C-alpha positions in Angstrom: 118.2 95.6 124.6 117.8 92.0 123.2 117.9 92.0 119.3 115.8 89.3 117.8 115.4 88.9 114.0 112.4 90.8 112.6 111.4 90.5 109.0 110.9 93.6 106.9 108.8 92.8 103.8 110.2 94.6 100.8 107.2 95.3 98.7 107.4 94.4 95.0 104.4 95.6 93.0 101.7 92.9 92.2 103.8 90.3 94.1 101.3 89.7 96.9 98.3 87.6 97.7 98.8 84.8 95.2 95.6 83.9 93.3 95.7 80.2 92.4 93.0 80.8 89.8 95.3 83.4 88.1 98.3 81.0 88.2 96.1 78.2 86.6 94.9 80.6 84.0 98.4 81.6 83.1 99.5 78.0 82.9 96.5 77.2 80.6 97.4 80.2 78.4 100.8 78.7 77.7 99.2 75.9 75.7 97.6 78.2 73.2 100.3 80.9 73.0 103.0 81.5 70.4 106.6 80.8 71.6 107.4 84.5 71.6 104.3 85.2 73.8 105.4 82.6 76.4 108.3 84.7 77.6 105.9 87.3 79.1 103.5 84.6 80.5 106.4 82.9 82.3 107.5 86.2 83.7 103.9 86.9 84.9 103.9 83.4 86.6 107.1 84.3 88.4 105.5 87.6 89.6 102.4 85.8 90.9 104.5 83.3 93.0 106.8 86.0 94.4 105.9 85.6 98.1 104.6 82.0 97.7 107.5 79.8 96.4 111.0 81.1 95.7 112.0 78.0 93.8 109.0 78.4 91.5 109.9 82.1 91.0 113.4 81.0 90.0 112.1 78.3 87.6 109.6 80.5 85.7 112.1 83.5 85.6 114.7 81.2 84.0 112.1 80.1 81.4 111.2 83.7 80.7 114.8 84.7 80.4 115.6 81.8 78.0 112.7 82.6 75.6 113.2 86.4 75.8 116.9 85.8 74.8 115.9 83.8 71.7 113.4 86.4 70.5 115.3 89.5 71.7 112.6 90.7 74.0 114.8 92.9 76.0 112.4 94.5 78.5 111.0 91.1 79.5 114.5 89.7 79.9 115.6 92.5 82.2 112.5 92.0 84.4 113.1 88.2 84.5 116.8 88.8 85.5 115.7 91.1 88.3 113.3 88.4 89.6 116.3 86.0 89.5 118.3 88.5 91.6 115.6 88.3 94.3 115.1 84.5 94.1 118.9 83.9 94.3 119.2 86.1 97.4 116.3 84.3 99.1 117.9 80.9 98.4 121.4 81.9 99.6 123.0 82.2 96.1 124.5 85.7 96.5 127.0 85.4 93.7 124.3 84.4 91.3 122.2 87.4 92.4 125.1 89.8 91.7 125.7 88.2 88.2 122.0 88.4 87.3 121.7 92.1 88.4 124.9 93.0 86.4 123.5 91.3 83.3 120.2 93.1 83.7 122.0 96.5 84.1 124.1 95.9 80.9 121.1 95.1 78.8 119.0 98.1 80.2 121.9 100.5 79.4 122.7 99.1 76.0 119.0 99.1 74.9 118.2 102.4 76.6 115.4 100.9 78.7 114.8 103.7 81.2 112.1 102.1 83.4 113.9 98.8 83.5 117.1 100.5 84.4 115.5 102.2 87.4 114.2 98.9 88.6 117.6 97.3 88.1 119.3 100.0 90.2 116.6 99.4 92.9 117.4 95.7 92.9 121.1 96.4 93.3 120.2 98.5 96.4 118.0 95.6 97.5 120.7 92.9 97.3 123.2 95.2 99.1 120.6 95.7 101.9 120.0 91.9 102.1 123.7 91.2 102.4 124.1 93.8 105.2 125.7 96.7 103.4 123.4 99.6 104.3 125.6 102.5 103.3 126.2 101.2 99.8 122.5 100.1 99.5 121.3 103.6 100.4 123.5 105.2 97.6 121.8 103.1 94.9 118.3 103.3 96.4 118.6 107.2 96.6 119.7 107.2 92.9 116.7 104.9 91.9 114.3 107.1 94.0 115.5 110.3 92.2 115.2 108.7 88.8 111.7 107.3 89.6 110.6 110.8 90.9 111.8 112.4 87.6 110.0 109.7 85.5 106.9 109.8 87.7 107.2 106.1 88.5 105.3 106.1 91.8 105.4 102.3 92.3 109.2 102.2 92.1 109.4 105.2 94.5 107.3 103.2 97.0 109.7 100.2 96.7 112.7 102.5 97.2 111.2 104.2 100.3 110.4 100.8 101.8 113.9 99.4 101.3 115.6 102.6 102.4 113.5 102.4 105.6 114.7 98.8 106.2 118.3 100.1 105.9 117.6 102.9 108.4 116.3 100.3 110.9 119.6 98.4 110.6 121.5 101.6 111.3 119.3 102.3 114.4 117.7 105.4 112.7 114.1 104.6 113.7 112.7 108.1 113.0 113.9 107.9 109.4 112.7 104.3 109.1 109.2 105.2 110.3 109.0 108.3 108.1 109.9 106.3 105.0 107.6 103.4 105.8 104.6 105.8 106.3 105.5 107.6 103.0 105.5 104.2 101.2 102.1 103.4 102.9 100.6 106.7 101.7 101.7 106.1 98.1 100.2 102.6 98.1 97.0 103.9 99.7 96.7 106.8 97.2 97.2 104.3 94.3 94.6 102.0 95.8 97.1 99.1 96.0 95.2 97.4 98.7 97.1 94.1 98.5 100.3 96.0 99.3 98.9 97.5 102.6 99.4 94.3 104.7 103.1 94.2 103.8 103.6 97.9 104.6 101.6 97.4 107.9 104.0 94.6 108.8 106.9 97.0 108.2 105.4 99.8 110.3 104.7 97.3 113.1 108.3 96.1 112.9 109.6 99.7 113.2 107.4 100.2 116.3 108.8 97.0 117.7 112.3 98.2 117.2 111.3 101.4 119.0 109.9 99.3 121.9 106.2 100.4 121.3 105.2 96.7 121.8 101.4 97.0 122.2 101.0 99.0 119.0 103.3 96.6 117.2 101.4 93.6 118.3 98.2 95.2 117.0 99.7 95.7 113.5 101.0 92.1 113.4 97.7 90.6 114.5 96.0 92.7 111.8 98.3 91.2 109.2 97.4 87.6 110.4 93.7 88.4 110.3 94.0 89.6 106.7 95.9 86.4 105.7 94.6 83.1 104.5 96.1 80.6 106.8 95.4 77.7 104.4 97.5 79.4 101.7 100.7 80.5 103.5 102.4 83.7 102.2 105.5 85.6 103.3 103.5 88.4 105.2 101.7 85.8 107.3 104.9 83.9 108.2 106.7 87.2 109.0 103.9 88.4 111.2 104.2 85.2 113.3 108.0 85.7 113.6 107.6 89.3 114.7 104.9 88.5 117.2 107.3 86.1 118.8 109.9 88.9 118.9 107.3 91.2 120.7 106.6 88.6 123.4 110.3 88.0 123.8 110.8 91.7 124.5 108.0 91.5 127.0 110.0 88.6 128.7 107.3 86.1 127.9 109.8 83.7 126.2 107.6 80.6 126.4 104.9 82.5 124.3 107.6 83.8 122.0 108.7 80.2 121.3 105.1 79.2 120.4 105.0 81.9 117.6 108.6 81.2 116.4 107.7 77.4 116.1 104.6 78.3 114.1 106.6 80.6 111.8 109.4 78.0 111.1 107.3 75.5 109.0 105.6 78.5 107.2 109.0 79.7 106.0 110.1 76.2 105.2 107.0 75.8 103.0 108.0 78.9 101.2 111.6 77.5 100.5 113.0 80.7 101.9 116.5 80.2 103.3 116.9 83.8 104.3 114.0 83.8 106.7 114.7 80.2 107.9 118.0 81.5 109.2 116.2 84.2 111.1 113.9 81.7 112.7 116.8 79.5 113.8 118.4 82.5 115.4 115.3 83.5 117.2 114.7 80.0 118.5 118.3 79.8 119.6 118.2 83.2 121.4 114.9 82.4 123.2 116.2 79.0 124.3 119.4 80.7 125.5 117.4 83.2 127.6 115.4 80.4 129.1 118.6 78.7 130.1 118.2 75.8 127.6 121.8 76.0 126.4 121.9 72.6 124.7 118.7 73.5 122.8 120.0 76.9 121.8 123.4 75.9 120.5 122.4 73.8 117.4 119.8 76.5 116.4 122.5 79.2 116.6 125.0 77.2 114.6 122.5 76.4 111.9 121.6 80.1 111.7 125.3 81.1 111.5 126.0 78.5 108.7 123.1 79.9 106.6 124.2 83.5 107.4 127.7 82.8 106.0 126.3 81.0 102.9 124.0 84.0 102.1 126.5 86.6 103.3 123.8 88.1 105.6 126.0 90.4 107.7 123.2 91.8 109.9 122.0 88.4 111.1 125.6 87.0 111.3 126.6 89.8 113.7 123.7 89.2 116.1 124.1 85.4 116.1 127.8 85.7 116.7 127.1 88.0 119.7 124.6 85.5 121.2 126.8 82.5 120.5 129.7 84.5 122.2 127.6 85.1 125.3 126.6 81.4 125.4 130.3 80.4 125.1 131.3 82.8 127.9 128.6 81.3 130.1 130.0 77.8 129.4 133.6 79.1 130.0 134.6 78.5 126.4 136.7 81.7 126.3 138.7 81.0 123.1 135.6 80.3 121.1 133.9 83.3 122.6 136.8 85.5 121.6 136.6 84.4 117.9 132.8 84.9 117.8 132.8 88.4 119.4 135.7 89.8 117.5 134.4 88.6 114.2 131.1 90.4 115.1 133.1 93.6 115.9 134.9 93.4 112.6 131.6 93.1 110.7 130.1 96.0 112.7 133.0 98.3 111.8 133.1 97.2 108.2 129.4 97.7 107.4 128.6 100.6 109.8 125.8 98.6 111.6 125.2 100.4 114.9 122.0 99.1 116.5 123.8 96.2 118.2 126.9 98.0 119.4 125.7 98.2 123.0 125.2 94.4 123.3 128.5 93.8 121.5 130.6 96.1 123.7 129.0 94.7 126.8 129.8 91.1 125.8 133.4 91.9 124.9 133.8 93.7 128.2 132.5 90.6 130.0 135.0 88.5 128.0 138.0 90.6 129.1 136.7 90.6 132.7 136.4 86.8 132.8 139.9 86.4 131.3 141.6 88.8 133.8 142.2 91.6 131.3 140.6 94.4 133.4 142.0 97.4 131.5 140.4 96.2 128.3 137.2 95.3 130.1 137.0 98.9 131.5 137.8 100.3 128.0 134.9 98.4 126.4 132.5 99.2 129.3 133.3 102.9 128.6 132.5 102.3 124.9 129.2 100.8 125.9 128.3 103.7 128.1 129.4 106.3 125.5 127.2 104.7 122.8 124.3 104.6 125.2 124.8 108.3 125.9 124.8 109.1 122.1 121.5 107.2 121.7 120.0 109.2 124.7 121.1 112.5 123.1 119.4 111.5 119.8 116.2 110.6 121.6 116.4 113.9 123.6 116.7 115.9 120.3 113.7 114.0 118.9 111.7 114.9 121.9 112.6 118.6 121.5 111.7 118.4 117.8 108.3 116.9 118.7 107.6 119.7 121.3 108.5 122.3 118.7 106.2 120.6 116.2 103.3 120.7 118.8 104.0 124.4 119.4 103.9 125.2 115.7 100.7 123.3 115.3 99.0 125.4 118.1 100.3 128.6 116.5 98.8 127.5 113.1 95.5 126.7 114.8 95.3 130.3 116.1 96.1 131.7 112.6 93.4 129.4 111.2 90.8 130.8 113.6 91.5 134.4 112.3 91.4 133.1 108.7 88.0 131.4 109.3 86.5 134.8 110.5 87.7 136.5 107.3 86.4 133.7 105.1 82.9 133.9 106.6 82.5 137.4 105.2 83.2 136.1 101.7 80.9 133.0 102.1 77.7 134.7 100.7 79.5 135.9 97.6 80.9 132.4 96.9 77.5 130.6 97.2 76.1 132.0 94.0 79.3 131.1 92.2 79.1 127.6 93.7 75.6 127.1 92.3 76.7 128.0 88.8 79.8 125.8 89.1 77.8 122.8 90.3 75.5 123.2 87.3 78.4 123.2 84.9 80.0 120.2 86.6 76.7 118.3 86.3 76.5 119.2 82.6 80.1 118.1 82.1 79.5 114.8 83.8 76.5 114.1 81.6 78.5 114.8 78.5 81.3 112.5 79.7 78.8 109.7 80.5 77.3 110.0 77.0 80.8 110.1 75.4 81.9 107.0 77.4 78.8 105.1 76.3 79.5 105.9 72.6 83.2 105.0 73.0 82.3 101.8 74.7 80.0 100.8 71.9 82.7 101.5 69.3 85.2 99.5 71.3 82.8 96.5 71.5 82.2 96.7 67.8 86.0 96.7 67.1 86.5 93.7 69.4 83.7 91.8 67.7 85.3 92.5 64.3 88.7 91.2 65.5 87.0 88.0 66.8 85.3 87.5 63.5 88.6 88.0 61.6 90.3 85.5 63.8 87.6 82.9 63.3 87.7 83.5 59.6 91.5 82.9 59.5 91.1 79.7 61.6 88.4 78.5 59.2 90.6 79.2 56.2 93.5 77.2 57.8 91.1 74.3 58.7 89.7 74.3 55.1 93.3 74.3 53.7 94.2 71.4 55.9 91.0 69.5 54.9 91.7 70.1 51.2 95.3 68.9 51.5 94.1 65.8 53.4 91.6 64.9 50.7 94.0 65.8 47.9 96.5 63.3 49.3 93.8 60.6 49.6 92.4 61.3 46.2 95.6 61.5 44.2 98.8 60.5 46.1 97.2 57.3 47.6 95.2 56.4 44.6 98.0 56.7 42.1 100.4 54.1 43.8 97.5 51.7 44.3 96.7 52.0 40.6 100.4 51.2 39.9 100.4 48.2 42.2 97.1 46.8 40.6 98.5 47.4 37.1 101.8 45.6 37.8 99.9 42.8 39.6 97.4 42.3 36.7 100.2 42.3 34.1 102.2 39.8 36.2 99.2 37.6 36.6 98.2 37.7 32.9 101.7 37.4 31.3 103.5 35.3 34.0 104.2 32.3 31.7 105.5 34.5 28.9 107.9 36.5 31.1 111.5 35.6 31.9 112.7 35.3 35.5 114.5 38.7 35.1 111.3 40.4 33.9 109.2 38.8 36.7 111.7 40.0 39.3 111.6 43.5 37.8 107.8 43.6 38.1 107.9 42.2 41.7 110.6 44.8 42.6 108.4 47.6 41.2 105.4 46.3 43.2 107.7 46.2 46.3 109.0 49.7 45.8 105.6 51.2 45.2 104.2 49.4 48.3 106.9 50.7 50.6 106.5 54.2 49.3 102.7 54.0 49.7 103.1 52.6 53.3 105.5 55.5 54.2 103.0 58.0 52.8 100.2 56.4 54.8 102.3 56.5 58.0 103.0 60.2 57.4 99.4 60.8 56.6 98.2 59.2 59.9 100.8 61.0 62.0 99.9 64.3 60.4 96.2 63.6 61.1 96.9 62.9 64.8 98.8 66.1 65.1 95.9 68.1 63.7 93.6 66.4 66.2 95.9 67.1 69.1 96.5 63.4 69.8 100.3 63.4 69.5 101.9 63.9 72.9 105.6 64.7 73.1 107.8 64.1 76.1 110.8 66.5 76.0 113.8 65.2 78.1 117.6 65.7 78.2 119.1 63.6 75.4 122.7 63.3 74.1 122.4 64.7 70.6 125.6 63.2 69.2 124.6 59.6 70.1 121.1 60.1 68.6 122.4 61.5 65.3 125.0 58.7 65.0 122.3 56.1 65.5 120.1 57.7 62.9 123.0 58.0 60.3 123.8 54.3 60.9 120.1 53.3 60.2 120.3 54.9 56.7 123.8 53.7 55.7 122.5 50.7 53.8 120.1 52.9 51.8 122.9 55.3 51.0 125.3 52.5 49.8 122.6 51.3 47.3 123.2 54.6 45.5 126.9 54.7 46.3 126.3 57.8 48.4 128.8 58.9 51.2 126.7 59.5 54.3 128.7 61.1 57.2 128.2 62.8 60.6 130.5 65.4 62.3 130.5 67.5 65.5 133.4 69.2 67.3 131.7 69.0 70.8 129.4 66.9 72.9 125.9 68.5 72.9 122.9 67.8 75.1 119.4 68.9 74.1 115.9 69.0 75.5 113.7 67.1 73.0 111.3 64.2 72.5 113.3 61.2 71.1 110.5 59.8 68.9 109.7 63.0 67.1 113.4 63.9 66.8 114.1 60.6 65.1 111.2 61.1 62.7 112.5 64.6 61.7 116.1 63.6 61.1 114.9 60.4 59.4 112.7 62.3 57.0 115.5 64.8 56.2 118.1 62.0 55.6 115.7 60.0 53.5 114.9 63.1 51.3 118.6 63.7 50.9 119.2 60.2 49.7 116.2 60.4 47.4 117.4 63.6 45.7 121.2 62.9 45.6 122.6 61.1 42.5 124.8 58.1 42.7 128.3 58.9 43.8 127.2 62.0 45.7 127.6 62.8 49.4 125.4 63.7 52.4 126.8 65.4 55.6 125.0 65.7 58.9 126.6 68.4 61.2 125.8 69.3 64.8 126.9 72.6 66.4 126.0 75.2 69.0 125.0 78.7 68.0 123.3 81.5 70.0 122.6 79.2 72.9 120.8 76.7 70.7 121.8 73.3 69.2 121.7 73.4 65.4 121.5 70.3 63.2 122.3 70.7 59.4 121.6 68.0 56.7 123.5 69.0 53.5 123.6 67.0 50.2 125.2 67.3 46.8 121.9 66.6 45.0 119.7 68.7 42.6 119.0 71.4 45.2 116.0 73.6 45.6 114.9 76.8 43.8 114.0 79.9 45.8 110.3 79.4 44.9 110.4 75.8 46.1 112.1 76.8 49.4 109.2 79.1 50.1 106.5 76.5 49.5 107.8 73.2 51.0 106.8 74.0 54.7 103.4 75.5 53.8 100.3 73.3 54.1 98.4 75.7 51.8 101.0 75.2 48.9 101.2 72.0 46.8 104.9 71.2 46.0 106.4 67.8 45.1 109.2 66.6 42.9 110.7 63.3 41.9 114.0 61.9 43.1 117.0 60.9 41.0 115.5 57.4 40.5 112.0 58.8 39.9 111.0 58.3 43.5 107.6 60.0 44.2 106.6 62.1 47.3 103.5 63.8 48.7 105.3 66.9 50.2 103.9 65.9 53.6 107.2 64.7 55.1 108.7 68.2 55.5 105.4 69.6 56.8 105.5 66.9 59.5 109.2 67.9 60.3 108.1 71.5 60.8 105.2 70.4 63.1 107.5 68.2 65.3 110.4 70.7 65.4 108.1 73.5 66.6 106.4 71.2 69.2 109.9 70.7 70.6 110.5 74.5 70.9 112.7 74.7 67.8 112.7 76.1 64.2 113.4 74.6 60.8 114.6 76.3 57.7 116.2 75.9 54.2 119.9 76.9 54.2 121.0 75.8 50.7 122.2 77.7 47.6 120.5 76.7 44.3 122.5 74.3 42.1 124.8 73.5 45.0 122.7 70.8 46.6 120.1 71.1 49.3 120.7 72.1 52.9 118.1 71.8 55.7 118.7 73.0 59.3 116.7 72.9 62.5 117.3 74.1 66.1 116.6 72.5 69.5 116.9 74.0 73.0 120.1 73.1 74.9 119.8 71.0 78.1 
């Protein structure tokens, strides 16, 4: 029997039939969500794209894992790590898949997350299946199935049955495979998971194909294609094309098989799925080999084997090595054929994969015959015949079991006929009871409907109240923002302009009576007040743009050390004017993801404030370090420090807090509010880390690159 690669679609709940509208809605939701909420939204995006684009699944799962780690959202993190296990397998990164699965298991056990632990055990069984280790895979899948049954997790039970069936197919146990697939189908149907049914139909069709029931298999695959949107390729559609090609290859219509394989290849390539691309290369290689197109077959087989080795896909690798070995025998490349066939035999024995033993023993026997080793050739021919006999015995036992089932069914039918006669005697007695029961049912339904209407009205009222409360809070924030804006315009801008006008009038009226020293002092005061007012105006305009949503940031990988050194150098001259020691330290090179303009504004504001509130002869230290997978920047001075009350007010737009510097420099309190806005726009946090009377310390975090 020729063994082409058929794809079994392991069903993951809600990971089918991608809705672009839902994906777009989730992406739009990111813009209006808190950072903590984004972890679950990124996880939802990875679910929606499960069978659509493996690279996107990996990207969004990594984002979900990163945010969930920061906010200690353990359940979301475990689910994201399980998605990364799947995506890594499909892109040939087996070691990554194993590492992600182990991390998920550690978290689920430490935090006692029962449902997530069951899922993680299932995913371990899945990656063992995908890497051709059916015995080990079944151990973990049976464990997950038992726990899911005890916890009444029907969806996970369905996934376990589906993957167990795929393992049984690899072991040649078609009856068990079909039984498990049909049980999984029944669970999905009973739960009305209609989007899952095409995937399970694909798997049932694949089992029928393995069992040589080609016409029924073709019917299932064509049904899957009819249910698919060909303009929006998904994994079920691509796999149905591949499996149709396998059907026609079994029917010896290899030209038609090639047509379906060639249609499936670009579909898999569009899905970025290396696992299935390897299958297609193998099928194209085998079909060309059967048609005698040796030179066309060889590169396809070598590509397939290369991908198999990279992804450690033992099932595919065994079959491709057997086909390549046959091709090499045909071309009299006996040494290469020996390596190919005996590597395949080693893998068959190691992983207990039985369904291709007949082809393997036949090919090895042919190798020994062609190289004149007739005793060994006879030995492997005997192994081939013995294994065929064992398959026949299993089939014979199945036929006996089916006959026994039919007999029992007929016997039950006779018993049912007798039972129906007895039941007819009781029918009249039951009719009266049925009438009463129907009345009570109708009354109960009426009560339930009325109760539902009342509950629905109460729910609508609660939702309306929540909306009103939310709008009220938004209005309060908007009013506070407006009040702060007008307060700054009315007081903080008017006061310095009054000072400038007063100094200017005095200088104009008393110019001739003033000495040069006094004139320069007046001019210096005008200059200082003008610069301070200009900086206030710049901050005010920037803050106004943020409130209107007109400030756009462009986060990109940046070398933190170089950026901080440049900012420190820019303020050295200001520090020297007050004889302040301004320094920077870091014990490692750090790269962050941030927007350069807003970062420089934040660090500039913090350094400027430190200079303002540090007396002459003091010191300011800027330190960069890594903590909890985040970059932390600290600005610490030896100035007057902050009280606990002040520390609670300075980042709040609703509070009014300002103080003078050591040289009576004035401020509006707006600079630190701007810092908070920009740090949070760059996915970071800012906080006060000082002790009162020991100087001030401000710290903020940024995500690592």
